[in-house]
Biopython code that builds the backbone (N, CA, C, O; Angstrom):
import numpy as np
from Bio.PDB.StructureBuilder import StructureBuilder

atoms = [
    (1, "MET", "N", (38.337, 52.274, -11.031)),
    (1, "MET", "CA", (36.637, 53.029, -11.054)),
    (1, "MET", "C", (36.529, 53.575, -9.914)),
    (1, "MET", "O", (36.925, 52.956, -8.927)),
    (2, "SER", "N", (35.950, 54.903, -9.783)),
    (2, "SER", "CA", (36.012, 55.639, -8.821)),
    (2, "SER", "C", (34.861, 55.646, -8.157)),
    (2, "SER", "O", (33.901, 56.024, -8.829)),
    (3, "ILE", "N", (34.559, 55.225, -6.590)),
    (3, "ILE", "CA", (33.382, 55.345, -6.483)),
    (3, "ILE", "C", (32.713, 56.787, -6.047)),
    (3, "ILE", "O", (31.562, 56.738, -5.615)),
    (4, "ASN", "N", (33.297, 57.929, -6.125)),
    (4, "ASN", "CA", (32.997, 59.229, -6.005)),
    (4, "ASN", "C", (32.457, 59.546, -7.297)),
    (4, "ASN", "O", (31.526, 60.352, -7.310)),
    (5, "ARG", "N", (32.948, 58.964, -8.622)),
    (5, "ARG", "CA", (32.304, 59.591, -9.773)),
    (5, "ARG", "C", (31.239, 58.793, -9.957)),
    (5, "ARG", "O", (30.279, 59.366, -10.472)),
    (6, "ILE", "N", (31.101, 57.696, -9.712)),
    (6, "ILE", "CA", (30.103, 56.933, -10.029)),
    (6, "ILE", "C", (28.586, 57.525, -8.968)),
    (6, "ILE", "O", (27.443, 57.668, -9.402)),
    (7, "GLY", "N", (28.986, 57.739, -7.743)),
    (7, "GLY", "CA", (28.232, 57.958, -6.777)),
    (7, "GLY", "C", (27.510, 59.536, -7.187)),
    (7, "GLY", "O", (26.285, 59.635, -7.248)),
    (8, "PHE", "N", (28.428, 60.739, -7.456)),
    (8, "PHE", "CA", (27.854, 61.870, -8.035)),
    (8, "PHE", "C", (27.390, 61.592, -9.327)),
    (8, "PHE", "O", (26.164, 61.701, -9.313)),
    (9, "SER", "N", (27.713, 61.349, -10.198)),
    (9, "SER", "CA", (27.020, 60.920, -11.694)),
    (9, "SER", "C", (25.968, 60.603, -11.281)),
    (9, "SER", "O", (25.087, 61.447, -11.446)),
    (10, "LEU", "N", (25.545, 59.233, -10.546)),
    (10, "LEU", "CA", (24.498, 58.938, -10.488)),
    (10, "LEU", "C", (23.395, 59.296, -9.558)),
    (10, "LEU", "O", (22.271, 58.802, -9.465)),
    (11, "SER", "N", (24.038, 60.406, -8.788)),
    (11, "SER", "CA", (22.985, 61.005, -7.892)),
    (11, "SER", "C", (22.397, 62.069, -8.673)),
    (11, "SER", "O", (21.195, 62.320, -8.581)),
    (12, "VAL", "N", (23.391, 62.886, -9.648)),
    (12, "VAL", "CA", (23.024, 63.955, -10.471)),
    (12, "VAL", "C", (21.796, 63.871, -11.853)),
    (12, "VAL", "O", (21.015, 64.685, -12.346)),
    (13, "VAL", "N", (22.135, 62.462, -12.109)),
    (13, "VAL", "CA", (21.108, 62.071, -13.162)),
    (13, "VAL", "C", (19.628, 61.842, -12.488)),
    (13, "VAL", "O", (18.555, 62.334, -12.840)),
    (14, "LEU", "N", (19.870, 61.064, -11.556)),
    (14, "LEU", "CA", (18.373, 60.832, -10.695)),
    (14, "LEU", "C", (17.628, 62.289, -10.201)),
    (14, "LEU", "O", (16.416, 62.503, -10.235)),
    (15, "VAL", "N", (18.643, 63.193, -9.750)),
    (15, "VAL", "CA", (18.285, 64.469, -9.087)),
    (15, "VAL", "C", (17.522, 65.321, -10.541)),
    (15, "VAL", "O", (16.410, 65.846, -10.493)),
    (16, "VAL", "N", (18.317, 65.296, -11.636)),
    (16, "VAL", "CA", (17.914, 65.863, -12.671)),
    (16, "VAL", "C", (16.381, 65.395, -13.281)),
    (16, "VAL", "O", (15.375, 66.042, -13.571)),
    (17, "SER", "N", (16.651, 64.243, -13.318)),
    (17, "SER", "CA", (15.307, 63.349, -13.797)),
    (17, "SER", "C", (13.744, 63.800, -12.861)),
    (17, "SER", "O", (12.553, 63.891, -13.161)),
    (18, "TYR", "N", (14.624, 64.009, -11.524)),
    (18, "TYR", "CA", (13.216, 64.118, -10.652)),
    (18, "TYR", "C", (12.784, 65.868, -10.679)),
    (18, "TYR", "O", (11.728, 66.281, -10.201)),
    (19, "ILE", "N", (13.712, 66.663, -11.262)),
    (19, "ILE", "CA", (13.550, 68.139, -11.238)),
    (19, "ILE", "C", (12.417, 68.219, -12.844)),
    (19, "ILE", "O", (11.363, 68.842, -12.972)),
    (20, "LEU", "N", (13.030, 67.478, -13.713)),
    (20, "LEU", "CA", (12.367, 67.415, -14.839)),
    (20, "LEU", "C", (10.966, 66.901, -14.865)),
    (20, "LEU", "O", (10.077, 67.534, -15.436)),
    (21, "CYS", "N", (10.708, 65.535, -14.134)),
    (21, "CYS", "CA", (9.244, 65.149, -13.808)),
    (21, "CYS", "C", (8.500, 66.461, -12.967)),
    (21, "CYS", "O", (7.486, 66.980, -13.434)),
    (22, "LEU", "N", (8.971, 66.828, -11.980)),
    (22, "LEU", "CA", (8.281, 68.063, -11.163)),
    (22, "LEU", "C", (7.787, 69.289, -12.111)),
    (22, "LEU", "O", (6.722, 69.887, -11.956)),
    (23, "VAL", "N", (8.637, 69.524, -12.998)),
    (23, "VAL", "CA", (8.399, 70.703, -14.012)),
    (23, "VAL", "C", (7.342, 70.068, -14.990)),
    (23, "VAL", "O", (6.359, 70.731, -15.318)),
    (24, "PHE", "N", (7.510, 68.954, -15.398)),
    (24, "PHE", "CA", (6.756, 68.178, -16.274)),
    (24, "PHE", "C", (4.977, 68.323, -15.365)),
    (24, "PHE", "O", (4.018, 68.826, -15.950)),
    (25, "ASP", "N", (4.909, 67.929, -14.321)),
    (25, "ASP", "CA", (3.928, 67.923, -13.478)),
    (25, "ASP", "C", (3.014, 69.136, -13.343)),
    (25, "ASP", "O", (1.790, 69.060, -13.237)),
    (26, "GLN", "N", (3.813, 70.398, -13.360)),
    (26, "GLN", "CA", (3.387, 71.563, -13.462)),
    (26, "GLN", "C", (2.744, 72.136, -14.633)),
    (26, "GLN", "O", (1.738, 72.841, -14.717)),
    (27, "LEU", "N", (3.708, 71.588, -15.710)),
    (27, "LEU", "CA", (3.120, 72.080, -17.134)),
    (27, "LEU", "C", (2.239, 71.177, -17.682)),
    (27, "LEU", "O", (1.720, 71.603, -18.714)),
    (28, "VAL", "N", (1.892, 70.072, -17.345)),
    (28, "VAL", "CA", (1.060, 68.997, -17.861)),
    (28, "VAL", "C", (0.243, 68.420, -16.629)),
    (28, "VAL", "O", (0.350, 67.195, -16.585)),
    (29, "PRO", "N", (-0.478, 68.907, -15.697)),
    (29, "PRO", "CA", (-0.781, 68.350, -14.457)),
    (29, "PRO", "C", (-1.894, 66.912, -14.747)),
    (29, "PRO", "O", (-2.102, 66.039, -13.904)),
    (30, "GLN", "N", (-2.527, 66.956, -16.191)),
    (30, "GLN", "CA", (-3.355, 65.614, -16.235)),
    (30, "GLN", "C", (-2.608, 64.519, -16.326)),
    (30, "GLN", "O", (-3.114, 63.399, -16.265)),
    (31, "TYR", "N", (-1.162, 64.746, -16.502)),
    (31, "TYR", "CA", (-0.262, 63.629, -16.727)),
    (31, "TYR", "C", (0.743, 63.749, -15.635)),
    (31, "TYR", "O", (1.967, 63.745, -15.765)),
    (32, "SER", "N", (-0.041, 63.870, -14.399)),
    (32, "SER", "CA", (1.078, 64.230, -13.376)),
    (32, "SER", "C", (1.625, 63.040, -12.732)),
    (32, "SER", "O", (0.856, 62.150, -12.368)),
    (33, "MET", "N", (2.958, 62.940, -12.551)),
    (33, "MET", "CA", (3.966, 61.689, -12.020)),
    (33, "MET", "C", (4.023, 61.461, -10.523)),
    (33, "MET", "O", (4.388, 60.379, -10.064)),
    (34, "HIS", "N", (3.611, 62.625, -9.659)),
    (34, "HIS", "CA", (3.730, 62.378, -8.414)),
    (34, "HIS", "C", (3.371, 61.055, -7.756)),
    (34, "HIS", "O", (3.956, 60.679, -6.740)),
    (35, "GLU", "N", (2.451, 60.383, -8.311)),
    (35, "GLU", "CA", (1.775, 59.117, -7.923)),
    (35, "GLU", "C", (2.866, 58.249, -8.017)),
    (35, "GLU", "O", (3.158, 57.444, -7.132)),
    (36, "MET", "N", (3.439, 58.382, -8.999)),
    (36, "MET", "CA", (4.758, 57.319, -9.194)),
    (36, "MET", "C", (5.758, 57.587, -8.078)),
    (36, "MET", "O", (6.298, 56.664, -7.469)),
    (37, "TRP", "N", (5.987, 58.845, -7.831)),
    (37, "TRP", "CA", (7.352, 58.893, -6.889)),
    (37, "TRP", "C", (6.848, 58.682, -5.319)),
    (37, "TRP", "O", (7.709, 58.471, -4.464)),
    (38, "ALA", "N", (5.809, 58.726, -5.044)),
    (38, "ALA", "CA", (5.394, 58.568, -3.610)),
    (38, "ALA", "C", (5.684, 57.036, -3.054)),
    (38, "ALA", "O", (6.041, 57.010, -1.877)),
    (39, "PRO", "N", (5.596, 55.889, -3.650)),
    (39, "PRO", "CA", (5.884, 54.869, -3.269)),
    (39, "PRO", "C", (7.335, 54.406, -3.199)),
    (39, "PRO", "O", (7.736, 53.596, -2.363)),
    (40, "LEU", "N", (8.165, 55.030, -4.222)),
    (40, "LEU", "CA", (9.472, 55.280, -4.126)),
    (40, "LEU", "C", (10.104, 55.887, -3.275)),
    (40, "LEU", "O", (11.185, 55.408, -2.931)),
    (41, "LEU", "N", (9.662, 57.056, -2.702)),
    (41, "LEU", "CA", (10.478, 58.032, -2.005)),
    (41, "LEU", "C", (9.313, 58.350, -0.688)),
    (41, "LEU", "O", (8.380, 59.152, -0.724)),
    (42, "PRO", "N", (9.771, 57.321, 0.599)),
    (42, "PRO", "CA", (8.642, 57.633, 1.791)),
    (42, "PRO", "C", (9.013, 59.290, 2.041)),
    (42, "PRO", "O", (10.047, 59.936, 1.871)),
    (43, "GLY", "N", (8.041, 59.544, 2.389)),
    (43, "GLY", "CA", (7.945, 61.005, 2.888)),
    (43, "GLY", "C", (7.616, 62.002, 1.702)),
    (43, "GLY", "O", (7.215, 63.137, 1.958)),
    (44, "PHE", "N", (7.793, 61.559, 0.391)),
    (44, "PHE", "CA", (7.561, 62.603, -0.498)),
    (44, "PHE", "C", (6.047, 62.965, -0.672)),
    (44, "PHE", "O", (5.112, 62.165, -0.700)),
    (45, "SER", "N", (5.986, 64.417, -0.791)),
    (45, "SER", "CA", (4.791, 64.750, -0.956)),
    (45, "SER", "C", (4.930, 66.183, -2.122)),
    (45, "SER", "O", (6.039, 66.624, -2.424)),
    (46, "VAL", "N", (3.774, 66.713, -2.616)),
    (46, "VAL", "CA", (4.261, 67.786, -3.431)),
    (46, "VAL", "C", (4.122, 69.109, -2.470)),
    (46, "VAL", "O", (3.169, 69.860, -2.672)),
    (47, "THR", "N", (4.821, 69.327, -1.695)),
    (47, "THR", "CA", (4.917, 70.424, -0.675)),
    (47, "THR", "C", (6.568, 70.611, -0.736)),
    (47, "THR", "O", (7.373, 69.709, -0.967)),
    (48, "LEU", "N", (6.870, 71.998, -0.471)),
    (48, "LEU", "CA", (8.377, 72.131, -0.352)),
    (48, "LEU", "C", (9.349, 71.113, 0.350)),
    (48, "LEU", "O", (10.340, 70.611, -0.179)),
    (49, "ALA", "N", (8.775, 70.833, 1.984)),
    (49, "ALA", "CA", (9.231, 69.699, 2.475)),
    (49, "ALA", "C", (9.542, 68.545, 1.725)),
    (49, "ALA", "O", (10.653, 68.067, 1.495)),
    (50, "GLY", "N", (8.279, 68.106, 1.327)),
    (50, "GLY", "CA", (8.400, 66.702, 0.559)),
    (50, "GLY", "C", (9.154, 66.751, -0.717)),
    (50, "GLY", "O", (9.409, 65.677, -1.263)),
    (51, "ILE", "N", (9.552, 67.884, -1.271)),
    (51, "ILE", "CA", (10.357, 67.914, -2.639)),
    (51, "ILE", "C", (11.887, 67.622, -2.181)),
    (51, "ILE", "O", (12.625, 66.844, -2.785)),
    (52, "ALA", "N", (12.298, 68.439, -0.898)),
    (52, "ALA", "CA", (13.428, 68.379, -0.659)),
    (52, "ALA", "C", (13.568, 66.847, 0.175)),
    (52, "ALA", "O", (14.647, 66.288, -0.020)),
    (53, "ILE", "N", (12.910, 66.358, 0.783)),
    (53, "ILE", "CA", (13.071, 65.096, 1.296)),
    (53, "ILE", "C", (13.169, 64.202, 0.129)),
    (53, "ILE", "O", (13.812, 63.172, 0.333)),
    (54, "GLY", "N", (12.589, 64.394, -1.254)),
    (54, "GLY", "CA", (12.536, 63.478, -2.510)),
    (54, "GLY", "C", (14.525, 63.734, -2.817)),
    (54, "GLY", "O", (15.279, 62.838, -3.195)),
    (55, "PHE", "N", (14.841, 64.855, -2.580)),
    (55, "PHE", "CA", (16.169, 65.085, -3.166)),
    (55, "PHE", "C", (16.930, 64.319, -2.499)),
    (55, "PHE", "O", (17.554, 63.414, -3.053)),
    (56, "VAL", "N", (17.010, 64.568, -1.124)),
    (56, "VAL", "CA", (17.571, 63.601, -0.300)),
    (56, "VAL", "C", (17.982, 62.214, -0.246)),
    (56, "VAL", "O", (19.075, 61.677, -0.071)),
    (57, "GLU", "N", (16.519, 61.673, -0.491)),
    (57, "GLU", "CA", (16.598, 60.146, -0.520)),
    (57, "GLU", "C", (17.074, 59.845, -2.258)),
    (57, "GLU", "O", (17.567, 58.727, -2.413)),
    (58, "LEU", "N", (17.008, 60.435, -3.136)),
    (58, "LEU", "CA", (17.451, 60.445, -4.274)),
    (58, "LEU", "C", (19.113, 60.396, -4.461)),
    (58, "LEU", "O", (19.718, 59.592, -5.170)),
    (59, "ILE", "N", (19.666, 61.401, -3.688)),
    (59, "ILE", "CA", (20.944, 61.255, -3.486)),
    (59, "ILE", "C", (21.315, 60.131, -2.701)),
    (59, "ILE", "O", (22.222, 59.345, -2.973)),
    (60, "ALA", "N", (20.613, 60.097, -1.775)),
    (60, "ALA", "CA", (21.268, 58.547, -0.901)),
    (60, "ALA", "C", (21.139, 57.155, -1.956)),
    (60, "ALA", "O", (21.840, 56.143, -1.952)),
    (61, "TYR", "N", (19.962, 57.517, -2.860)),
    (61, "TYR", "CA", (19.740, 56.029, -3.634)),
    (61, "TYR", "C", (20.810, 55.745, -4.547)),
    (61, "TYR", "O", (21.222, 54.618, -4.822)),
    (62, "GLY", "N", (21.335, 57.095, -5.108)),
    (62, "GLY", "CA", (22.188, 57.106, -6.079)),
    (62, "GLY", "C", (23.764, 56.670, -5.453)),
    (62, "GLY", "O", (24.633, 56.064, -6.079)),
    (63, "TRP", "N", (23.832, 57.092, -4.260)),
    (63, "TRP", "CA", (25.172, 56.478, -3.691)),
    (63, "TRP", "C", (25.164, 54.800, -3.119)),
    (63, "TRP", "O", (26.113, 54.029, -3.263)),
    (64, "TYR", "N", (23.910, 54.480, -2.473)),
    (64, "TYR", "CA", (23.616, 53.069, -2.454)),
    (64, "TYR", "C", (24.032, 52.312, -3.664)),
    (64, "TYR", "O", (24.928, 51.469, -3.710)),
    (65, "VAL", "N", (23.294, 52.701, -4.610)),
    (65, "VAL", "CA", (23.570, 51.893, -6.201)),
    (65, "VAL", "C", (25.040, 52.003, -6.670)),
    (65, "VAL", "O", (25.599, 51.123, -7.325)),
    (66, "ALA", "N", (25.622, 53.178, -6.271)),
    (66, "ALA", "CA", (27.256, 53.412, -6.697)),
    (66, "ALA", "C", (27.848, 52.441, -5.941)),
    (66, "ALA", "O", (28.611, 51.708, -6.570)),
    (67, "VAL", "N", (27.699, 52.186, -4.578)),
    (67, "VAL", "CA", (28.330, 51.412, -3.674)),
    (67, "VAL", "C", (28.424, 49.803, -4.233)),
    (67, "VAL", "O", (29.402, 49.130, -4.561)),
    (68, "LEU", "N", (27.025, 49.504, -4.196)),
    (68, "LEU", "CA", (26.922, 48.108, -4.813)),
    (68, "LEU", "C", (27.500, 47.862, -6.197)),
    (68, "LEU", "O", (28.193, 46.872, -6.433)),
    (69, "TYR", "N", (27.245, 48.647, -6.974)),
    (69, "TYR", "CA", (28.242, 48.847, -8.255)),
    (69, "TYR", "C", (29.538, 48.594, -8.150)),
    (69, "TYR", "O", (30.066, 47.583, -8.614)),
    (70, "VAL", "N", (30.205, 49.605, -7.460)),
    (70, "VAL", "CA", (31.619, 49.585, -7.585)),
    (70, "VAL", "C", (31.920, 48.205, -6.875)),
    (70, "VAL", "O", (32.630, 47.367, -7.431)),
    (71, "PHE", "N", (31.341, 47.987, -5.592)),
    (71, "PHE", "CA", (31.792, 46.438, -4.972)),
    (71, "PHE", "C", (31.793, 45.538, -5.900)),
    (71, "PHE", "O", (32.866, 44.957, -6.061)),
    (72, "ALA", "N", (30.676, 45.155, -6.751)),
    (72, "ALA", "CA", (30.448, 43.926, -7.324)),
    (72, "ALA", "C", (31.590, 44.300, -8.829)),
    (72, "ALA", "O", (32.100, 43.363, -9.443)),
    (73, "HIS", "N", (31.812, 45.592, -9.185)),
    (73, "HIS", "CA", (32.810, 45.695, -10.176)),
    (73, "HIS", "C", (34.123, 45.310, -9.757)),
    (73, "HIS", "O", (34.832, 44.823, -10.639)),
    (74, "ARG", "N", (34.680, 45.436, -8.430)),
    (74, "ARG", "CA", (35.750, 45.513, -7.882)),
    (74, "ARG", "C", (36.124, 44.045, -7.666)),
    (74, "ARG", "O", (37.171, 43.533, -8.060)),
    (75, "TYR", "N", (35.173, 43.447, -7.010)),
    (75, "TYR", "CA", (35.330, 42.056, -6.756)),
    (75, "TYR", "C", (34.725, 40.590, -7.414)),
    (75, "TYR", "O", (34.614, 39.449, -6.965)),
    (76, "SER", "N", (34.434, 41.171, -8.575)),
    (76, "SER", "CA", (33.550, 40.018, -9.291)),
    (76, "SER", "C", (34.460, 39.309, -9.728)),
    (76, "SER", "O", (35.328, 39.994, -10.270)),
    (77, "PRO", "N", (34.707, 37.982, -9.743)),
    (77, "PRO", "CA", (35.536, 36.806, -10.320)),
    (77, "PRO", "C", (35.643, 37.259, -11.670)),
    (77, "PRO", "O", (36.828, 37.112, -11.968)),
    (78, "VAL", "N", (35.028, 37.726, -12.623)),
    (78, "VAL", "CA", (34.829, 37.718, -14.109)),
    (78, "VAL", "C", (36.165, 38.591, -14.443)),
    (78, "VAL", "O", (36.495, 38.932, -13.308)),
    (79, "GLY", "N", (36.922, 39.034, -15.140)),
    (79, "GLY", "CA", (37.833, 39.933, -15.783)),
    (79, "GLY", "C", (39.025, 39.774, -15.606)),
    (79, "GLY", "O", (39.836, 40.529, -16.143)),
]
sb = StructureBuilder()
sb.init_structure("model")
sb.init_model(0)
sb.init_chain("A")
sb.init_seg("    ")
for serial, (resi, resn, name, xyz) in enumerate(atoms, 1):
    if name == "N":
        sb.init_residue(resn, " ", resi, " ")
    sb.init_atom(name, np.array(xyz, "f"), 0.0, 1.0, " ", f" {name:<3s}", serial, name[0])
structure = sb.get_structure()
């Protein structure tokens, strides 16, 4: 199990979900989801800088989860 594959793929999934949510917010503003992103992504706001901060944080979260998952998978006593 490669940490690079897991890290990149998880980061891509998170960023694509983020982009889809941002597009959805623009298409259907009455069902806006930016209130959900704010507590999960410190520094997030609906500005270019805030969106960029969200991208960076999601990539970091993807790698963080990948490190935890691969470590747990490699060193778990089961298997």
